[in-house]
MDAnalysis code that builds the backbone (N, CA, C; Angstrom):
import MDAnalysis as mda
import numpy as np

u = mda.Universe.empty(342, n_residues=114, atom_resindex=np.repeat(np.arange(114), 3), trajectory=True)
u.add_TopologyAttr("name", ["N", "CA", "C"] * 114)
u.add_TopologyAttr("resid", np.arange(1, 115))
u.add_TopologyAttr("resname", ["MET", "THR", "MET", "ALA", "SER", "SER", "ASP", "THR", "ARG", "SER", "LYS", "LEU", "ALA", "PRO", "ALA", "VAL", "ALA", "LEU", "PHE", "ARG", "SER", "LEU", "ALA", "ASP", "PRO", "ALA", "ARG", "LEU", "LEU", "ILE", "VAL", "ARG", "ARG", "LEU", "ALA", "GLN", "GLY", "GLU", "ALA", "PRO", "VAL", "VAL", "GLU", "LEU", "THR", "ALA", "GLN", "CYS", "GLY", "LEU", "ALA", "GLN", "SER", "THR", "VAL", "SER", "GLU", "HIS", "LEU", "ALA", "CYS", "LEU", "ARG", "ASP", "CYS", "GLY", "LEU", "VAL", "GLY", "SER", "ARG", "PRO", "VAL", "GLY", "ARG", "ALA", "SER", "VAL", "HIS", "PHE", "ILE", "ALA", "GLN", "PRO", "ALA", "LEU", "PHE", "ASP", "LEU", "LEU", "ASP", "ALA", "ALA", "GLN", "VAL", "LEU", "LEU", "ALA", "ALA", "THR", "GLY", "GLU", "ALA", "VAL", "ALA", "LEU", "CYS", "PRO", "SER", "TYR", "ARG", "ASP", "ASP", "GLN"])
u.atoms.positions = np.array([
    [0.839, -1.167, 0.000],
    [0.000, 0.000, 0.000],
    [0.892, 1.240, 0.000],
    [0.564, 2.211, -0.825],
    [1.365, 3.420, -0.898],
    [0.720, 4.524, -0.094],
    [1.538, 5.379, 0.438],
    [1.056, 6.516, 1.216],
    [0.479, 7.547, 0.253],
    [-0.591, 8.184, 0.629],
    [-1.218, 9.200, -0.201],
    [-0.241, 10.339, -0.453],
    [-0.358, 10.940, -1.614],
    [0.520, 12.053, -1.951],
    [0.249, 13.224, -1.026],
    [1.200, 14.115, -0.951],
    [1.074, 15.303, -0.108],
    [-0.135, 16.123, -0.512],
    [-0.363, 16.232, -1.825],
    [-1.502, 17.000, -2.330],
    [-2.820, 16.364, -1.894],
    [-2.910, 15.043, -2.000],
    [-4.121, 14.331, -1.587],
    [-4.346, 14.506, -0.094],
    [-3.275, 14.380, 0.673],
    [-3.393, 14.539, 2.126],
    [-3.841, 15.946, 2.498],
    [-3.333, 16.952, 1.814],
    [-3.734, 18.323, 2.138],
    [-5.207, 18.556, 1.790],
    [-5.677, 17.887, 0.737],
    [-7.099, 18.011, 0.384],
    [-7.992, 17.329, 1.420],
    [-7.449, 16.309, 2.094],
    [-8.217, 15.600, 3.121],
    [-8.179, 16.316, 4.474],
    [-7.288, 17.262, 4.633],
    [-7.088, 17.921, 5.932],
    [-8.373, 18.490, 6.538],
    [-9.225, 19.171, 5.772],
    [-10.462, 19.677, 6.389],
    [-11.361, 18.566, 6.920],
    [-11.476, 17.457, 6.178],
    [-12.303, 16.336, 6.644],
    [-11.693, 15.708, 7.887],
    [-10.377, 15.590, 7.910],
    [-9.702, 15.048, 9.086],
    [-9.974, 15.942, 10.292],
    [-9.885, 17.253, 10.106],
    [-10.148, 18.190, 11.202],
    [-11.593, 18.088, 11.677],
    [-12.531, 17.935, 10.758],
    [-13.944, 17.782, 11.126],
    [-14.134, 16.565, 12.017],
    [-13.610, 15.418, 11.569],
    [-13.800, 14.205, 12.353],
    [-13.035, 14.255, 13.669],
    [-11.895, 14.913, 13.690],
    [-11.177, 15.081, 14.963],
    [-11.972, 15.960, 15.925],
    [-12.639, 16.973, 15.388],
    [-13.424, 17.847, 16.267],
    [-14.555, 17.082, 16.932],
    [-15.060, 16.066, 16.259],
    [-16.152, 15.261, 16.806],
    [-15.655, 14.026, 17.553],
    [-14.369, 13.728, 17.450],
    [-13.830, 12.511, 18.056],
    [-13.638, 12.623, 19.559],
    [-13.519, 13.820, 20.080],
    [-13.356, 13.985, 21.521],
    [-14.676, 13.654, 22.208],
    [-14.658, 12.782, 23.215],
    [-15.914, 12.384, 23.872],
    [-16.718, 13.556, 24.435],
    [-16.052, 14.530, 25.012],
    [-16.778, 15.673, 25.578],
    [-17.428, 16.504, 24.477],
    [-16.706, 16.743, 23.393],
    [-17.287, 17.523, 22.296],
    [-18.444, 16.777, 21.652],
    [-18.307, 15.465, 21.499],
    [-19.411, 14.692, 20.921],
    [-20.624, 14.723, 21.837],
    [-20.398, 14.644, 23.133],
    [-21.500, 14.735, 24.088],
    [-22.196, 16.088, 23.988],
    [-21.414, 17.146, 23.877],
    [-21.979, 18.499, 23.734],
    [-22.782, 18.602, 22.439],
    [-22.220, 18.121, 21.347],
    [-22.916, 18.182, 20.056],
    [-24.210, 17.372, 20.104],
    [-24.142, 16.182, 20.690],
    [-25.355, 15.366, 20.795],
    [-26.418, 16.072, 21.628],
    [-26.002, 16.753, 22.698],
    [-26.971, 17.487, 23.516],
    [-27.557, 18.647, 22.727],
    [-26.706, 19.382, 22.007],
    [-27.194, 20.526, 21.228],
    [-28.070, 20.080, 20.062],
    [-27.920, 18.852, 19.620],
    [-28.798, 18.330, 18.566],
    [-30.237, 18.232, 19.057],
    [-30.408, 18.201, 20.377],
    [-31.750, 18.158, 20.968],
    [-32.349, 19.551, 21.125],
    [-31.511, 20.585, 21.024],
    [-31.983, 21.960, 21.159],
    [-30.932, 22.850, 21.787],
    [-31.179, 24.128, 21.720],
    [-30.249, 25.117, 22.259],
    [-30.022, 24.911, 23.753],
    [-28.844, 25.364, 24.230],
    [-28.547, 25.226, 25.656],
    [-27.477, 26.237, 26.069],
    [-27.612, 26.775, 27.282],
    [-26.559, 27.635, 27.827],
    [-25.437, 26.775, 28.420],
    [-24.292, 27.387, 28.650],
    [-23.139, 26.668, 29.194],
    [-23.487, 26.002, 30.517],
    [-24.230, 26.675, 31.370],
    [-24.542, 26.111, 32.688],
    [-25.296, 24.790, 32.549],
    [-26.182, 24.695, 31.584],
    [-26.924, 23.445, 31.355],
    [-26.001, 22.372, 30.782],
    [-25.163, 22.759, 29.840],
    [-24.216, 21.798, 29.262],
    [-23.252, 21.284, 30.326],
    [-22.823, 22.161, 31.203],
    [-21.923, 21.790, 32.297],
    [-22.570, 20.737, 33.183],
    [-23.814, 20.958, 33.549],
    [-24.529, 20.018, 34.414],
    [-24.758, 18.684, 33.710],
    [-25.165, 18.721, 32.464],
    [-25.476, 17.489, 31.736],
    [-24.237, 16.688, 31.372],
    [-23.124, 17.370, 31.138],
    [-21.898, 16.674, 30.742],
    [-21.040, 16.277, 31.938],
    [-21.313, 16.871, 33.090],
    [-20.510, 16.579, 34.265],
    [-19.097, 17.108, 34.151],
    [-18.929, 18.227, 33.473],
    [-17.618, 18.827, 33.267],
    [-17.583, 20.223, 33.875],
    [-16.388, 20.704, 34.121],
    [-16.215, 22.062, 34.628],
    [-16.663, 23.068, 33.569],
    [-17.131, 24.211, 34.015],
    [-17.587, 25.250, 33.097],
    [-16.478, 25.657, 32.137],
    [-15.264, 25.772, 32.630],
    [-14.151, 26.175, 31.771],
    [-13.882, 25.127, 30.688],
    [-14.033, 23.865, 31.034],
    [-13.826, 22.784, 30.063],
    [-14.890, 22.818, 28.979],
    [-16.141, 22.980, 29.387],
    [-17.235, 23.067, 28.408],
    [-17.016, 24.278, 27.511],
    [-16.622, 25.396, 28.083],
    [-16.378, 26.606, 27.286],
    [-15.262, 26.391, 26.275],
    [-14.204, 25.692, 26.672],
    [-13.104, 25.397, 25.740],
    [-13.587, 24.519, 24.587],
    [-14.374, 23.508, 24.902],
    [-14.893, 22.630, 23.849],
    [-15.851, 23.387, 22.936],
    [-16.676, 24.247, 23.497],
    [-17.572, 25.057, 22.673],
    [-16.778, 25.979, 21.754],
    [-15.687, 26.530, 22.262],
    [-14.843, 27.396, 21.436],
    [-14.273, 26.613, 20.255],
    [-13.842, 25.399, 20.500],
    [-13.329, 24.546, 19.422],
    [-14.418, 24.300, 18.388],
    [-15.588, 23.909, 18.847],
    [-16.701, 23.633, 17.940],
    [-17.145, 24.890, 17.196],
    [-17.078, 26.030, 17.862],
    [-17.420, 27.303, 17.232],
    [-16.380, 27.654, 16.165],
    [-15.088, 27.450, 16.492],
    [-14.019, 27.724, 15.531],
    [-14.151, 26.854, 14.283],
    [-14.668, 25.648, 14.469],
    [-14.889, 24.732, 13.335],
    [-16.142, 25.099, 12.550],
    [-16.939, 26.021, 13.074],
    [-18.168, 26.415, 12.398],
    [-19.334, 25.489, 12.640],
    [-19.190, 24.582, 13.606],
    [-20.250, 23.606, 13.863],
    [-21.293, 24.117, 14.851],
    [-20.869, 24.966, 15.764],
    [-21.740, 25.472, 16.831],
    [-21.730, 26.990, 16.774],
    [-22.870, 27.569, 17.068],
    [-22.985, 29.015, 17.160],
    [-23.574, 29.380, 18.508],
    [-23.619, 30.672, 18.783],
    [-24.224, 31.126, 20.029],
    [-24.895, 32.472, 19.802],
    [-25.831, 32.752, 20.688],
    [-26.507, 34.051, 20.650],
    [-26.743, 34.489, 22.081],
    [-26.669, 35.791, 22.325],
    [-26.879, 36.280, 23.691],
    [-28.338, 36.188, 24.108],
    [-28.528, 35.801, 25.350],
    [-29.847, 35.800, 25.976],
    [-29.630, 36.388, 27.361],
    [-29.997, 37.641, 27.514],
    [-29.711, 38.321, 28.773],
    [-28.211, 38.432, 28.955],
    [-27.733, 37.997, 30.120],
    [-26.297, 38.054, 30.396],
    [-25.579, 36.765, 30.010],
    [-26.318, 35.797, 29.528],
    [-25.731, 34.505, 29.154],
    [-25.750, 34.349, 27.631],
    [-25.192, 33.260, 27.174],
    [-25.237, 32.893, 25.761],
    [-25.873, 31.519, 25.644],
    [-26.651, 31.362, 24.598],
    [-27.268, 30.078, 24.305],
    [-26.556, 29.525, 23.075],
    [-26.186, 28.252, 23.134],
    [-25.437, 27.613, 22.059],
    [-26.358, 26.704, 21.252],
    [-26.020, 26.549, 19.976],
    [-26.859, 25.777, 19.070],
    [-26.014, 25.188, 17.951],
    [-26.548, 24.189, 17.279],
    [-25.900, 23.612, 16.107],
    [-26.014, 24.630, 14.975],
    [-24.885, 25.039, 14.415],
    [-24.869, 26.080, 13.384],
    [-25.011, 25.529, 11.970],
    [-24.698, 24.258, 11.788],
    [-24.762, 23.651, 10.466],
    [-25.794, 22.533, 10.454],
    [-26.914, 22.720, 9.791],
    [-27.939, 21.679, 9.748],
    [-27.419, 20.335, 9.231],
    [-26.398, 20.348, 8.389],
    [-25.831, 19.096, 7.876],
    [-25.249, 18.240, 8.997],
    [-24.922, 18.861, 10.130],
    [-24.398, 18.093, 11.265],
    [-25.455, 17.124, 11.791],
    [-26.717, 17.505, 11.721],
    [-27.794, 16.593, 12.129],
    [-27.777, 15.336, 11.249],
    [-27.592, 15.545, 9.936],
    [-27.526, 14.417, 9.006],
    [-26.317, 13.529, 9.302],
    [-25.190, 14.148, 9.617],
    [-23.981, 13.388, 9.931],
    [-24.185, 12.538, 11.186],
    [-24.803, 13.117, 12.203],
    [-25.069, 12.371, 13.438],
    [-26.042, 11.221, 13.179],
    [-27.065, 11.485, 12.375],
    [-28.017, 10.425, 12.022],
    [-27.331, 9.311, 11.237],
    [-26.487, 9.690, 10.280],
    [-25.765, 8.694, 9.485],
    [-24.825, 7.875, 10.368],
    [-24.202, 8.520, 11.354],
    [-23.317, 7.798, 12.273],
    [-24.108, 6.766, 13.062],
    [-25.312, 7.111, 13.503],
    [-26.145, 6.155, 14.237],
    [-26.514, 4.962, 13.365],
    [-26.845, 5.227, 12.113],
    [-27.180, 4.151, 11.182],
    [-25.962, 3.258, 10.962],
    [-24.816, 3.861, 10.764],
    [-23.586, 3.099, 10.541],
    [-23.222, 2.272, 11.765],
    [-23.350, 2.853, 12.953],
    [-23.064, 2.112, 14.180],
    [-24.030, 0.940, 14.346],
    [-25.291, 1.155, 14.019],
    [-26.263, 0.066, 14.103],
    [-25.930, -1.039, 13.104],
    [-25.461, -0.655, 11.921],
    [-25.142, -1.632, 10.886],
    [-23.888, -2.441, 11.200],
    [-22.924, -1.809, 11.877],
    [-21.674, -2.515, 12.173],
    [-21.717, -3.238, 13.504],
    [-22.775, -3.008, 14.263],
    [-22.877, -3.659, 15.568],
    [-21.714, -3.258, 16.449],
    [-21.052, -4.239, 17.019],
    [-19.940, -3.979, 17.925],
    [-18.594, -3.883, 17.208],
    [-18.568, -4.007, 15.887],
    [-17.301, -4.061, 15.151],
    [-16.412, -2.846, 15.419],
    [-16.971, -1.649, 15.391],
    [-16.164, -0.449, 15.625],
    [-15.664, -0.415, 17.063],
    [-16.533, -0.750, 18.010],
    [-16.144, -0.727, 19.423],
    [-15.071, -1.766, 19.729],
    [-15.053, -2.856, 18.987],
    [-14.099, -3.928, 19.233],
    [-12.813, -3.785, 18.421],
    [-12.774, -2.856, 17.487],
    [-11.599, -2.665, 16.648],
    [-10.393, -2.309, 17.526],
    [-9.318, -3.070, 17.446],
    [-8.173, -2.809, 18.307],
    [-7.531, -1.440, 18.075],
    [-7.743, -0.844, 16.925],
    [-7.159, 0.476, 16.655],
    [-7.889, 1.601, 17.369],
    [-9.138, 1.382, 17.746],
    [-9.943, 2.475, 18.282],
    [-10.552, 2.225, 19.655],
    [-10.242, 1.117, 20.269],
    [-10.809, 0.832, 21.593],
    [-10.312, 1.828, 22.615],
    [-11.173, 2.177, 23.564],
    [-10.832, 3.123, 24.626],
    [-9.933, 2.511, 25.694],
    [-9.894, 1.194, 25.807],
    [-9.173, 0.562, 26.907],
    [-7.695, 0.334, 26.617],
    [-7.165, 0.951, 25.600],
    [-5.748, 0.770, 25.276],
    [-4.879, 1.755, 25.984],
])
């Protein structure tokens, strides 16, 4: 097997960054929660069981990627999914996970227990 050319790899970089942004368990949890509707940081903090600063850092990452947006509500901000296509991606991931059963979870390259 040959390694992809530098040009091919650079063209894949945005997709790699997208999947990396969703690969972090905390960010995926936040995105899944926001897929249910808008939420302020305080609610995300409580639901994710993470420190407010940690949730804010993850939201900043997701915002920088263009996946999440926010709007002011009083003195707080409410966060939301900024790209409707993200809903389709999450739905497709659920279908794919259902189709592969435990195969992805059991893959030695991606197991959490390593």
